[in-house]
N, C-alpha and C positions, 0 to 999 in steps of 0.2 A: 365376176367384170361388170357386177351390180356395185359396187364402191368407186369405180373410175371415176372421175369428176368429168362431168363437159365442161366443156369452155363455151360452146359453141353460144348457145342461150346469152354469156354474159358477151360475148363480142359483140353482138346483136344487138342486145339493148347500148349498148357504146355508140353502136352505129346508128340505131335509131332516133340517141339524145346527142347527137355532134352539133347541134347547134349550142345547144343549154352548155356544152364542155367549149365550145367555143365564146362564146356570151363571157362564159367562169371567166377565161384566161385573156380576155382583150379588157375587162371592166379591171382583176387585179392588178393585168399591166399598168393599165391608164393611172387606175388611184395612186399605187407605189409609185409609178415616173413622176408623175405629177409632182405629188410629196417632195421626191427628193430632190426637183425639179427647181420648185419653189424656197426649200429651207436650205438648199446646201449654198454654199460662199459662193459670192458672184465676182469676188475679187482676191487678189493672191499678192501676197509681199512676201520677199526673202530676205532673211539675215546667215552671213555665211562667216565661218569663221575657219580661220586658218592654224592647223595643226604644227607644233615645233619639229625639226625636221629629227632630232635626237629622242624622240617619245616612241619607246617599244608599239609594236602591230598589239600585245598584249593591252595595254596601256589606251592606244587608239578602238581596239574594241570596248572596254570600260568608258572608254568616252562617250561610243557611239551608246550603250545601255543607260548610259544617265540623262542622255535625251529623250529617253521611252520610260523615264520612270517617274511611278506615279507621283512621288513626293514634289518631283518637279513640276506637275500640274498644279497639288497643293499649293505650292507659292506663289504659281502664278495664275492664280484662282484668287486667291486672299488679295492680291495685287491690284485685279480688275473689279473685284466685290468694293475694296476702300474707295476707289474710282469709280464707279456706280456703272463699270462697263463689262459687266457679269451679264450674260444673256440669264433672264429671268426664270426660263423652264431647263435651268443647269444643272447634272448630276455629274458624279465624279469617274471621272474617265472619256464627257465627253468632249471635251476638248480636245486630246491625244485623236479621239477616235474620226470627229466631223472636221476640226478646222485645223490639225496641227502635222503636218508630215516632218520626219527626219530623215536623213539620210547622209551616210559617210560617204566620200568621194574622193579618194587616196589619202591628201594631205587637208581633205576639203572635209569640214563640216554644215553642210547645206538643212537650214529650219524654212519651212515653207509653210505660211500660216492664211487662213482664209479668211475672209472676212463677206457681211451681207455689204460693207461699203466699205472704201479705200481709206480713211481713215481705221476705221477699225481691223482690219487688213495688217495694215501698217500698224498700230500700238499693239493686236497681237504679236506680233513676229517679233518687235522690237524689246518686250516686256517676257516673252519667252527665251529670246536670246541672253538678254542681263539677267534673268534670275537662274538660264542655264550656268553663267559665267559665276556667279556667286555660288550655287549648287557647286561647281569645278574645286574653286577657289576654299571654300571649306573642306573638300573631301580632299584634294590633292595637295596644295599647296602648304609648305610649312608655316606652322604659326609663328609668325618672326614674335610676338608680341609676346605668345608662352614661352617662345624659346627663350627671351631676356630676361622674363621677371621669373623663371627657373634659374637660369645661369642667377639672377641676385641672390634666390633666397639660396641658391648652393653656394654663393661668396658668405652668405649671413650663420649660414649653417656652418661654414668648415672654421668660422672664425668665435664661434662660439665651442666650436670641436677642441681648436686649440687652446681657447683658454680653461675650457675644463680639464685638459692635460695637463696645461701647466698648473693648475690649481692642485692638481693630486700629488704633480711629482713634488711641489712643495711643500705639502701637507708629509709627502714621505721622508724627502730629506728632513725634514724639521726633525723627524728622529722621537718624537713624541710619544708616539704609541710605543716605540721600543723602551723608551724610559719609564712610561708606566707598567710597562710588563714586566721590566728588572726588579719594578720600585714592590710591585703585587708579589713576587717570587720571593725577594729578600724581606720581607713582613713575615711572607707565611713558612720561609723555613728558619726565621727568626724567632717567633710562635713558636712554631713547633720543636725547635732548640730550646729555647727557654724553659718549656712545658715538661719536653721528657729528659731534657740532662738535669737540671734543677731536682722536679721530683724522681728522680732515679737516685740522685745524691743524696737528698734531705732521706726518702728512705733509708738508706744503707745505714745513714749517720746514725738515724732511729731504734733502727734494730742493734746495731750494736750499743748503743747507750740505754738500750734494755737488757743486753747481755752483760754489760759491765756492772747495770745493777745486782742482776741475778748473782754473778759474780764476788763483787762485796759485798749480798749480804753473806753469800756463801763466807766468805773469809771472814767476816766479823763470827758465824758462827763456829770457825775451825779455831780463830783465837781463844774464844772464850771456853772451849774443850780443852785448847790445849794449858788453859789457866788453871784446869781443873785436875782435871788428872795425867798422866801418859800412859796412853787409848792408843795399844796398835790399832785398830780402825780409825783414830783420826790423821793417821801416818799416810794410809792409803787414801783418805780422802783428802789430802793434801796434794797427795801424787796427782789424783782427777782432777784440782783443782788448778794445778801450775799445768795439767796436760790442756784444759781449755783456757788456761791466758796464751798457752803457746801455739792454739788453733786461731784463738783471737786475732791475736798480735800476726800471724803469719795472713790474713786474706788480703788480698791486694795489693797493689802494685807500691802503695806507700800502706803501710801499717797505723792507725789508727792512735792506739796504745802505746806509747813512751816508757816503759816501765824498766825497770836496773834488772839489766840481765842478771848478775849475779844473784837476784832473787830466783828467779826462772830457775837459773839453773843449779841451786842447791838440791844435795837430795835430801840435807834435813832442814828441817822448817822449826826455827824456836820462836817462842811469841814476839820477840824485837823482829825479825824478819816478818811476820805476820802481822805485826803494826806499820812495818814500811810498805810494805805489801798492801798494805789498806789505805794510804796515807795515797800513795800512786796509785790507786782505782779511783780515789774519792778526788783526787788533781785531776784523773783525767776524764771521769765524770763529766767534772766541771767544766774543761775544755770543750768536749761532745756537746756541752748543750749551749756553750756559746755559738757554737758553731754551727747547731742544726739553730738557733735565733737566727743566726745572721741568713743560714739558708732560708728560712722561712722571710726571711727581707723580702730579698731578690725574686723571691716566688708570690708577692703579694700578687695578690686576683685583681687589683686595682691596677697593677703595671702589666698584666693582662689584656685586661679589659682597654685602657690605652693602645694597646698595640692593635688589639684585633677592631679596634674603631681606628685606626689607622690602616689596618687593611682596608676596611670596608670603603674607607672614605678613596683610597689608591683603586680600588676591583670599579666603584663609581667611576671614576675618572678615566680608567681604562678601558670601561664599555662607550662615552661617549665620543673617544675618541677614536676606537671601532667605529662606533655609527655614523661618525663624520666621515670617516673614510669609506663607509658603503654608501655612503651619498653622492661623494664626490666620484664613485667609481661609478652609480648606477647613471648619473648627471652626464659621464663621459660617452658611456655606453650607447645613451639614449641620441645626444649629440652627432654619435658615429653612426647610429643607426639614420638617422633621421639625413646625414650626408651621404648615405649610401642609397638611398630611398630615391633623394633627387640626381644622386647622379645617374641613376637607371633611367630614371624619369627623362633626362637630358639625352641620353643617350639612345630613347626610343622615336622622341621626339627630332632630332638630328638623323636618323635612321629612315624616318617616313620616306614614303616615293617623295623622289626627285619635285622639284616647284614645275608648275605646270605654268606655260603663259600661252594662254591663246589670242590668238589678234585678230581681232575680226576687220572683215576686209571691207567688207558692206555691211551696216550696220542694219539696216532697212534701205530696200529699193527706192528710189526716189521718186516712181511712180508706179505701185501698183498695176499687177499686171490682171487685166478680166478675166478669169476659169472660165474656160469653154466646161460650160453642166451639160452638153446633151448627152456626151459619154458614159458618162456616170451615171446620170438617170437614164439612159437605155437602157444598161446594164444592170440594172436595180429593176426596170421594168419586166426585161428576160427573167431575172431569177422568179419574181413575185408573177408571172404566167405560168411558167414551169410549176409552180406553190398551186396555181389555181387550177389546172391541169390537172395534177391530183390528186387536189381533194374533190374536183366536181367526179372524175372515173370514179373515186371510191365511193361519193354518195352513190352511184348510179346502181355499183357493180352490188353494193352493199342491201338496195332496195331492188333489186332483182334476187338475190338471192334468199332475201324474206318473201320474198313474192312466192318461188319455187319452195318454198317451204312448208307455207299456207297450203297449197296445192298437192304436194304429195298424199297427204292422210286420205283427200277425196280419190286420189286416182287409184289408191288400195282399194278400199270402200267399192268401188263399181264391178268388180269382177265376182266380188262374193255377194252379191244382192243379184247378179244374172243366175248365179250358179245353184240360189234358192230359190228362183224363178223355174229353173229347170226341173 
C-alpha cells in the first residue's frame, strides 16, 4: 500500500491556490480575447458565383477545393503586393485563415472576405473572386488558343507528310533504282561471263595447240624413220600417233583438227602419207595460233578493266539512289510521326474537362457589412482561459510534487534517530 499515490495533498494545494488559478485564467482570456478583437476584420464583403446546372457533383467539389487551394492565395497575395495592399505582417496562409472564408451552397460558391476597413474587405473579396475565376479557367476551361494552334500545326504537318509521300511515290515510279540495279547485274554477269568463257576457251585452244605441236614433232620423227628403214617399231609408233590424232580430233562437240580422214583411217602409212599428215598438222597449228590470238584480243585486260570501271560507276549510282530512297522514307516516317503526335495532342485537348462558365451573381456587395467580432473574440478568450487553467494547475501540482519529494528523506530519518536514543 506504500506505493499508492495520495492525491489529497495535490487537491488541497490547488484549493489553497485557487486565486492564482483564477487570475491566470482571467489574464489569459483577457489578453487573447482583446488581441483577437483588435486584430480581427471589422468589415466583411461577399463575392457570389453561380455554378452551371450541367456541372457534376464531383466537379462542384473540385471547384470548392480550388477556393481553398494555397496556389489561389499565392496569386491573390501577389496581386495585393503589387498594389501595396498586403498586410506588412503577412505570412503564407494568413489570408485564408484569418480573412477569407469560402462555402459551397448548392449551386453557389460564396466567398466572404474581411478587412479592417470597408475598402479593404471589398478589394480582398474582389481580388480573391477574380483570381479564383482565372484559376478555374486555367484549370478547367479548354484552351481555345492552344487547340487552334495545334490544329494549324496538324494541318501543316499533314501537308508535309502528303508532300513527302508524293515525292517518295514519284521516285519509286521513276524506276531509277530498278534500272541501276539491273545495270549492275548485267555488268556483273558480263564480266563474269567474259572472264570465265573467254579464258576457258583460250585455255582449251592453248592445250590443243600444245598437243598438236607434240604430235607434229612426233610425225616428223616418224617420217625420218620411215625414210631411213622399214622398221616394225615404226608401224607401232605410227599406229599410236594415229590413235592420239583420233583422240584429239574427237574432243568437244566441234573438233579443232580438220585432218583428212583417209590418212587417219589407213592401216599402213607411207612417207607421202606422213608428209600429207605433217602438212595438215602444220595448217591446223597455224589455225590454232590464229584463233588463240583472236581469243587473247577478246580477253584483253583493258577491256575487262573498262567493264569493271563501268560496274563500279553503276554500283555508285545504285548506292546514291538507295540512299536517296532511304532519305525519302525517313522524311515520310518523321512527318507521319509528327502528324500522329499532334493528333493525339489535339484529342487530349478536346477531350479535356468540359468548359466551365462560372457567372458572378454579385462580384462584391455594394456595401461591406460590419462583422460582429465579439463572438469570435469570446471563443478565443474561452480557449485561452482553459489553456491558462491547465498551465496554472500544472505548475501548482508540479511545485507540490517537488515539495513532497524533498520532505520524504527527512521523514525517513526521524524514526531512525529515535531508535538510536532508545
